[in-house]
N, C-alpha and C positions, 0 to 999 in steps of 0.2 A: 264195395262201393264202385260206382262207375268211374272210369278215368276221366280226368278233366280235359275239356276240349279247349285248346289254346286258340285264341283269336289272333290270327296272323295278319289281320288287316288287309292291306293291299297285296301282300305276298300270297295270300290264300287264293286270290282271284287271278293270279298270273298263270299262264299255261305251264304244265309240268314238262320237264325235259324228257327226252326219250329214255327208255330203260337202259341202265348200264352206264349212263353218263350224267349222274346226279351232281348238281352244283348248287351251293346255297344261293338263295335269292339275293340280287344286288341291293346294296344299301343306297339309299337316296338321301343326300344332304340338303336340308332346307336352308335357303338363303335368309339371313337376318333381314327383318323388315327395315327399310330405310326411314329415317326420321322425316317428318314432313318439312318441306322447305320453309325457311323463315320468311315471314311476311314483313315487308317494309313498314317502318313506323310512320304512320301518317298522322299529322296533327288532327286532333278532334275538331269537328265542325258541326254546326247545327244541321240536323236532318231536315231536308227540304222535300216535301212530297213531289212526286214526279209531275203531278198535274199543275203544280205551282212553279215549276222550273221554266225559265224563259227559253224560247226556241232560238236556235242558231240562225241568225240572219246575216246578210251581207250589209255592212254599215258603210255608208258613203258620207262624204262631206256635205253637211246641210247647205241648202241654197242660201244665197244672201237674203237678208231681210227685205221684205217688200216695202214699197213706198207706204208711208203711214205707220209703219211699225215703230213702236217706241224706241227700239234700238237702231232703226234705220235713219232717223232724223227727219222723215217726211211728215206730212200733215194728213189728217183724215184717216190714219190707220187705226186698226182695232186689234185686240189680241186674238180675235177669231180668225184672222187672216193667216196665222201661223200654221205651218204644216206639221202635224205631229210626227215625231221620229221615235223609233224604238230606243229604249234605254239600254246601253250595253250591259252585258252580264257582269257581275262582280268577278274579279280575277282571284285565282287561288293565291295562297301566300307565296308559292314558288314562282308564280307568273307575274307578280306585281312589279312593274317597272315604272319608275318615276321619270317620265319623259318631259323634260323641260327644254326650252329652246337652247339653253347653254349646253346641256348634256348632248343634245342632238348635234350641235355644232362641233363639240369636242370629238364626238364619235366620227363625224365626217372627216375632221382633220387627221385623226389617227389612222383612218382607212387610207387616206391619200398619202400619209407618211409611210405606211407599210408598203404601199405600191411603189413608191419612188425609191426606196432603199432596197438593195439586193442582199445585204447581210442579214444574219439571223437576229430574231428579236431578243434572244437570250444574251447574245454578245452586246447588243445595243443597250440593254438594261444594265449589264455589268459596267459598261463605259459610263453611262449617265450616273449610276450610283457612285462610281469611283470619283468622278469629277465633283459631285455634290459633297462627298465625305471628306474632301481635302481640307476644308476649312471648318470642319465640325469640331465642337468642343469635346464630345464623346465619340470615339470611333464607331460605336454601335448605333449612333443616331444620326439622322441626316441633318445637315446644317441648312439654315435658311439662306436665301439669296442675300449677299452682303449689300447693305444700303450705302450708296456713295455719299460723300460729304460735299455739300454745295455751299457757296457763300450766301449768306442771308442778306437779301436786299433791304434797304430801309423802308420801301413802300412795296410790299409784296402784292402781287395781283392774285386775288383768290379765284378769278375766273380761269386764268391760264393753267394749262395742264402741266404737271411736274415733268421735268426732263426725264427721258428714259434712262434706266440704269445701265451701266457699262456692261458689255458682254462678259461672260465668264472667262473667256480666253485672255481678256485684258488683265485680269487679276492673277491668273494662274501661270501664264506664259510670259517669257521675256520678249522684248521687241524682236530680237534675232530669231527666236523660235517661231514667232508669228509670221515673219516674212518667209522663213524657210518652209513653214508648213503649207503656204499657198502652193508651192511647187509640188507637194505631195498629192494635191487634188488634181493636178494636170489639167488646168483650164484650157479649153480648145480655142486657139487663136490668140493673136496679140491683144485685141481689144478686151477679151474676157480676162486675160491675165492681168492687164493693167487695171481693170475694174476691181479684181480681187485684191491686188496689192494696195490700191487706193482705199479699199474698204477697211484695211487695218488701221488707218489713221496715223501712220508713222512717217517720220521724216528720215528716209533712208540715206540722205546725203550727209548727215552728220558723220564725221570720220569714225567715231567709236562704233556706232551701229553698223555702218557699212563694212568696217573691218571685221566685226564680229560675225556678220552674216556670211561673207565670202571666205574668210579664213578658217572657219570651223564648219562642222556639218559635212554633208555629202552632196553638195550641189554640183551638178555637171557643168561642163564648160558652156554649153548653150544656155543653161538656166542662169549662169552668172552674167552672161552677155545680156539676156533679157532683163535681168534685174538692173543692170547699168542703164539700159535703154529707158526703163520706166523711171529710174531715179533722175535722169537728166531731163527727160521730156516733161515731167511733172514738177520740176523745181521752179520756185518763184524767181530765183536769181540764178544766172548761169554758174555752175560749179567751177572750181579751179582745177588746174591740171593735177595738183597734188592729190585731190580727192579721186580723180580717175586713175591715177597711178596705183592706188590701193588695189583696185580691181585687176590691173595689169600684173602687179606683183603676185596676187593670189593665183591668177591663171598660170603664171610661170612656175610657181612653187609646186602646183599640182600637175605640171607637165601637160597642160591643155594648150599647147602651142598652136593648134589649129584654130582655137577660139580667140587668139590674140589679135589677128587681123580683123575679124568682125567687130571686136571691141574698139579698135582704133578707128574703124569706119564709122561706128556710132558716135565717137568723139568728134570726128571731122564734120559729120552731118549736122551736129549741133553747135558748130563754131568753136570747138576746143581742139587745138592742135598740139601734138606731142612735142616735147622739148628734149634737151640732152639727158635729163634725169630719166625720162621714159626709155631712151635708148640704153642707158646704163642698166636699168632694171631688166630689160629684155636680154641684153648680153650676159648679165650675171646669172640669170636663171638658165640660160642655155648652157653656159659653162658648168654650172652646178649640176645640170642633168647629164653631163658627159657628152654633150653635143657641141664639142669645140669646133669642129669643122663648119657646122652651120653658123656658129657665132662669128667665125672668121669670114665666111662668105657673105655675111650680112653687110659688110662694108662695101662689097662690090655689087652684089645682086639687088640689094634693097628689097628683100623678100616681103617684109611686112609693110612696105609702102611708107616708110618713115620720112623719106625725102632727106637723106643725110646731107646732100649739098645745099638744101634749103633750110633745114632745121638748124644745123650746126655745121661748123667747118670740119673737113675730113681730118685735120690734125687733132681736134678735140675728140672726135669719135675714135681715132686710133689710140689716143692716150687713155680713153675710158676702157677700150678693149684690153690694152696691156695691163692696166691696173686690175681688171677682173681676172685675167689669167694668172697673175702673180698672187692675187689673194686666194685663188683656188688651187695654188701650188702647181700650175701648169707652166713651170719655168722654162722647159725645153722649147715648147711652141712659142712662148713669148720672146725668148732670145732669138729664135730663128726669124720671127717677124721683125724684130728690131734690126737685125743685120740686113734683111732684105729692104727695109724701109729707108736705109741710108741713102739710096739713090732716088728716092721719091722727090717730087717738087718741093715739099715742105721739109724743113730741117728739124731734126730731133732736138728737143730742148733738154735742159738739165733735169726736169722732173721725170721724164721718161727714163733717163739713165739711172736716176736715184731709185726708181721703181725696180729696175733690173738688178741693181746692186742689193737692194733690200730683199728681193726674192731669193737670190743665191746666198745671202747671208743667213737666211733662216735654215738653210741646209748645211751651213758650215763649209761651203765650197769656196775656199780662199783663192784657188787657181782661176776659177771662172770670174770671180770678182776682180782679180787683178787684170784679166783679159779685157773686161768691159771698162775698167779704169783707164787702160791704155787707149781704147777706142774713144773714150770721152775726151782724153787729152788730144787725140788726133783731130777731132772735130772742133777744137778750139774752145772747149768748155773746161773751166777750172772747178775741181771738186770743192764743195762747200762743207759746212759743219755736218750736214745730214749724210753726206758721202763718208766722212770720217767715222760717224757713229755706226754706219752699216759695216765698215771695215772692222771696228772694235767688236761688234756683235759676231761677225764671222769668225774672228780669231778666238773669241771665247767659246763658241760652239765647236770649234775644231780642237779645243783643249789647250790652246796657247794663251793662257790667261796673262802670263807675264809679258808676252809680246803685245797683248792688247793694252796693258798698262803703259808700256813705252809709247805706243801710238797715241794714247790719250795725252801723255805729257808733251809729245811733239806737237800735237794739235793745239795745246794751250800755248806753247811757245810761238807758234805761227799766227796766233791771234784769232783762232776759230772757236775759242771757248774760254772757260768751261761753260757748258750749257746743261740744262736739265736732261736733255736727251742723251748726252754723252755720259753723264753720271748714271742714268738709268741703264745704259748699256753695260757699264762696269758692274753695277749692283746685280743685274740679271745674270751676268756671267758667273759671278761667285755663288749666286743662288743655285744655278744649274749644276755647279760643281759640288754643292753641299757645304760650302764654307760660309756659314751664316755670320760668323764673327767679322770677316773682312767685308761682307756686304753691309753690316751695321757701321763699320768704320767709314766706308765711302758715303753712306747715308748721312752720317754726322758731318763729313766734309762738305757735302752738298748744302746742308743747312747753313754752315759757317760761311760759305762762299756766296751767299745770297742767291742760290739757285733753288727756288721753292720746289719741293717735291709735289708731283701731281697725283692724280688718282691712280694711275698705273703703278707708280712707285709704292704707294701704301698697300694697294691690293696684292701686288706680287709679294711683298715682304710679309704681310699678315698671313697669306696662304702658305708661305714657306714655313713660318713659325708654327702654324697649326698642323702642317704635315709632319713636322718634327716633334709635335706635342709639347711645344714650349708655349703653354697657354698664357702664362703671365706676361711674357714678352709680346705676344700677340695682342693682349688687352691693352698694354702700355702703348703699342703702336697705334691701336685704334683710338685711344684717347688723344694722341698727338694729331691724328688725322682730323678728328672733330675740332680740336683746338685751332688748327690752321684754317678752318673754314671749308675744308674739302668734304662735301657730303657724298656718301656713296649712294648709288642708285639701288633700285629694288633687287636686281639680280645679284649685285655684289653682297648685299646683306644676307641674302639667302645662301650664297656660297660660303659665308662665314659661319652661319648657324648650322649648316648641314653637317660638316665634320665634327662640330662640338656635340651633336646629338648622337654620335656613334660610339663615343667612349666617355667614361667618367660620369660624374653627376652633371645635371643640367644647369649648374649655377653660372658657368661662363656664358653659355648660350643665352641665358636669361638676362645677364648683364648687357650683352651686345644688343639684345632686343630692346631693353629699357632705355639705353643711351641713344639708340637710333630713333626710337619713337619720341624721345624728349627733344632731339635735335630737329624734328620735323620731317624725317625720312619716311618714305612709304614702305610698309611691310607687305610682302606678298602673301597670298593665301597658302602657298607651299610652306613658307616659313612658319605661319601659324600652325599648320598641321604638324610640322616637325616638333615644335615646342609642346603642343598638346599631347602628342604621342609619348614624348620623352618624360614629361612631367607626370603623366598618368601612370607610366610604368614605375616611377619612383614613389607613387602614392601621394603626390602633392595636389590633393583635391582642391584645396582653397585657391592655390595659384592657378590651377586649371580653370576654375570657374571665373576668376578675374580676367584671365587672358581671353576666355571665350566671350565675355562681355565686351572687352576692348575690340575683339575681332568684329563683333556685330556692330559696334559703334563706327568702325572703319568702313562699313558698307558691304562686308562679305557675308553671304548667306551661309547657313549651316547645311551641310550635306550629310550623307550616310556615314562617311568616314569620321567626321568630327563627332557625331553622336556616339559612335562606337568607342572612340577614344575617351570621351567623358564618362560613359557607362563603365568602361574598364577601370578607369581611375577611381570611381566611386565604389566599385566592387572590391578593389584592392584594400581600401580602408574600412570596409564593412558598412558603408552608408547605402544600404540596399533600398531604403524608402526613397531617397533622393534619386537613385538610379532608376527606380520604377517611374518616378515622375518624368525623368528625362526621356525614357522610352515612350511614355504616353504622349509627350510633346512631339517626338519624332513621328509617331503614328499619325498625329493630327496634321502634321506637315507633309505627309505622304511618303515617309521613309521607313522602311521595314529593316530592322537590324539583321545582321548576319546570324547564322546558326551558332557560330562559336561563342560570340558575345552573349547571345541569349541563353545558351546552355550554361555559361558561367554564372550569369545572374540567377537562373533558375536553381542551380545547385546551392548558391548562397541563400536563397530564400528557403529552400527545404532544410538546409542546415540550421536555420534560425526558427524552424517550425512555423513558418508563415505559408501554410498550405493554401489557404483561401486566396491570398494575394498572388501566389504562383499560378493557381488555377485561373483566376480572372485575367491575369496577364497573358496566359497561354491562349485564351479565347481571343483576346484583342490582337495578339500576334498572328494568329491564324487568319482572322478577318483582314488584318493589314496586308498579309501576303497575298490574299485573294485580290484585294484592291490594287496592289502593286502590279500583279500579273495582268490584270485587266487594263491598267493604265499603259503598260508597255505595249500591249496588243493594240490599244487605241492609238498610241502615237505612231506605231509602225504602219498603220493603215491611214493615218492622216485624219482620224475622226475627231481629234481634239480641236479642230477648227470648224 
């Protein structure tokens, strides 16, 4: 048989290599065929023959109807006078745009808005969405614009347009935030700034609003002066000096002493002249800022233009300076000034010497006190009961309690007492020594001798009993205080509740709170937070909710810390459904809880197999944190106004 001939294909047609160097033919790898590209899905439409398709033409606005046209309102017109215009071709589904006059106007406004703002569109969208979602019922849905409440008139006018709704900033921001936010915009010029401040519609001359604006926040000295200028110039009635002193005190506390003189100039320009209280405020702030030399030179140089010779007498100004120096514990400088002032034209009175004695008595310097006692006698002044009380206090702080008792008895024999101030000095001496039994003994003597204890007596003794953890005696003293008609102020009640919330159960703190509220005292927001935190830690969820309701009735808004305390207390007793409701309410009000409290609530939900609730809550928390971050960014840039 003949051998088979193999068909080598392309290899048989390649040129053969030279003899002696044979190599197999190279392999060729074929590339796989690429799949055809996907065609876009186009909606089906009716096939239109090319000859019936309209031609592309340039369309222009048709001319106005001629005279006599039925639409033109003339006479003698006929339909034959109309100029035929080509009909525009039908648009594709992707090209259909419903152009109405409203949409065109809105598009034009959006273009102008984008040109006028320099920030990004995404940031602006986040800010707008965060502001709209603050009052939403569901955090994932936008809330409609709140409808203001108006009084219904007996004969409403159907033709008159309804009043415009209040701006969103009026609902979301406090008056102080609105006034401070104007300065974030940095209006150019005095007139623009005054217009922006007047647009807020607030009365900045009310002491509460003015104090809140200038005492908090981060207003600069020049901004504070501009606010005072606007408040005085736009006031219907001239403000009092007391209202302007609020701004002067705020400038001094923040050490904006270079802005004090412009503030005083604004006051004089509007017919408001500083008084002795203004001088005391400036001196006290200078001494508190450790600028004692400038405060002393203020009497001679009159740096701020107060006109000490015209506003008040030099003796009154000197007494105010000595009082400020001793209040701030600058006893050495004050004593030197008193010794130098003995040769001045005005004579030192008993009040100045008593201030000096009281300043050295606080440090227990009996030798210095005796020195100025002798100077007082040399000037022909007789020590009174206040001088003896300072001597008793100095002896007690020096550890000579028995000597202080003998001075008290001698004072009574000489006819200077007994007085409430003298008994207070003895009681405070034994409290400082830790002898509470003898302090109670002299307290009872004070009541028997018709020397009514004052607020200082009760506050000092109650704090001493709380420090020694004698809670029953402290509560009894507090009952006596209320029975005598001595009502503590807000800070004193907070100082009583604070140590009781650091040890033991919260029963004693709750009793002081309830009795104070029943007596008509004002409870501070700090005291409410201390009570809520302590009660939540002990699992008193019912009491926590009651106090929370009473706090809201007192006018205090709930913040992030309060919501965290309530959620923590509800989680401790296993009321996770109520805790979830509180979290949702906090999200509606714009507060996103911390990660620690949220993790605790999430763990409790998972322990109770409430996975769906935990998942939905996690989505709301994530959305709430996004809104909180956008609001913070918004407020930092002043976009909330």
